[in-house]
N, C-alpha and C positions, 0 to 999 in steps of 0.2 A: 391482394395483388398479386400477380404472377411474375417471374423474375423475368420474364421477357417485356413486361409491362413497364418495372421499375427499370430496365436498361434502358429503356426508351427515355423515360423520363430522366435518367443520366445522361443521357446523350443530348439533351437541349439543355445542361447546366454552364455555367460560364467555362469551363474546362474541357467540352466538347472535344477540341482537336485533341486532346493530351487522351480524351476517351477512344477515340477512334484509332489513334496510333496503338494504344495498349489493349485492344479489343480480347487478344489474348487471355487476359488476366479473366474473362469472364468463362473460360474455357477450364478453368480450376476452380470453380466454384458450384456448389450442391447445394440446393436447397433442402432443408431439413423439414417435412410438412408437420409435426407436432411441436416443433417450438419456435417456428417459422425462421430458425437462424439459416442464413445464407454461411455454409461451411467451407472452407477453405482447405484447398484439396493440394498446394502448392508446397514451398517451405515454410517452413513455422520456426520462429528462433528459441534460444533457447528457454523464453519465457512462456513460448505456448503461441506467439502472437504471429500472425499470418503477416510473412515479407516476402516483396518482390527485389530483383535488381532491374531497375529500371534507366534506360539512357534517355536523356532530353535531348536533342540538337542541340550541338553546340558545348556540351558540359559531357562529364566523363560521367560513368554509371554511379548509381546512388540506391543504396537499400529503402525502401519505404514499405512503412507499414501499410498493409492494404487496406485497413477497416480506414483507417484516416484518410488514406487515396479515396475511396468509394466514398467515404461522407463528403469529401470536398467535391467530389464529381455528382452528388447527388445535390447538395445543400450550398454550396460555396465555402469560400476558406473559413479556417477554424478562429476565432478572436483571438488575438494575441492573451496570454498571460491564463487559455483555457484549454482543455485535454477532454477526448472521447473517451466517455465510459461506458464499457458495455453493460446495458442492463441487465440483459441476457447471462452473465456472469460466465459466457463461453469465449474465450481469449481466439479463437478461431473463428468466429463470425465475424464476417466481412458485412452484415448486413446493416445499411445507414438508419434504417428507422429501428434498430436497437441502441443505437450509440446516443447517448446524451451530453452534451458539453458542458462540463462543470469545471470549476477551479480544482488544482491539484489537491488540495487538503480536505476538497468534499470526496474525491477520487480517491483518496487514499483511508480514508476514513471509510467508505463503503466495500472497501477491499477485506482480504481474510489474511492481512497480513499482522504481525506481532503489533504495531503501533494499534489498528483499526481494533484487535481482540482486548487491547489492555484499554481502549476509550470506551467501550462498550463494557468492560466491568462496572459491578453494580455493588460488589464487596470484595472485602479483602480476602486472603487467603486461609485467613483465619475466620471467615463469615461476618467480620463486621462490614456494618453497611459504609459504603464511600461517599456520606452524602453531609449538609450542614456542617455541625462542628468537630466532624470527626473528618472531614475532608480537608487536606495538608495540600497546597500545591508547591511544592519545591521546584527552585531556579535552579541550574545547573551553570557551574563557570561558562561554558558554552551556549548559554543564553535559552538552551531548551528547558524544557519544566515539565514535572511529571508529577502526578500524585500518589500519596502514599496515606496509609491509614494510620491515625494520631493516637489509637489506642494501642497499636502495634509498636510505633514508633518510641512512646512511653515507655512502654515494657522493656524494649529492648535497651533503652537509656540507664532505666532504673538497673537493670541486670549488670551493664558494663561499669555503671558508675558504683555497684556494690562491691563487683571484681576488683574495681582499683583502689575503693577503700580500703580493701581486704590487704592486696598487696603492698600499698602506699603506708597503711597505718603504721606506729611506731611499737607499736606491741606486735605485729606481724614480723615486721623488720626484725626486732629480739627473739621471737622463736625462729626466725630464720635463722638467723646469726648462730642461737645456741644448737639448734639443730646442724648446722657447718660443723662446729668446733663439738658435737658431740656431747654436748651438755646437758642431764637430764632436767626437765622440771618440777 
């Protein structure tokens, strides 16, 4: 579907009054023929998302994320507790057909951030599989959970206890005391 056809569809959406007022937004969009993305040529925020400063009559000027605005112009309001996810993974794309409405958790896990990368891990840094009896899910004080390798945790605890035993063992204390006093064994 051509950009002009999609624009016509957007004009019939419930927010058509808003769309007519902001015809200038369409001037800052260029279709990319290979991917189907509509690339935003206007201002982008530090995260790379297309943004526009828009003044609605009776309100002060607000910053809108353009991909959300185009989605709402085309399909209607985004349900509470949901957010648009760029299926094309291009943050400056404002094509509403490239957006899928998902939960925040799903959006984060689809991304490339540290949370998503850790969730996709199937093995620990030492190569042990993170599944079944080797997977340990631990809760922190702030109610967040994380996954750790049981084999690595047990080995770390074993080394820590061995060092503690050496340090606190009566013979180790006696050796320490003899060393400080200069007494040879």
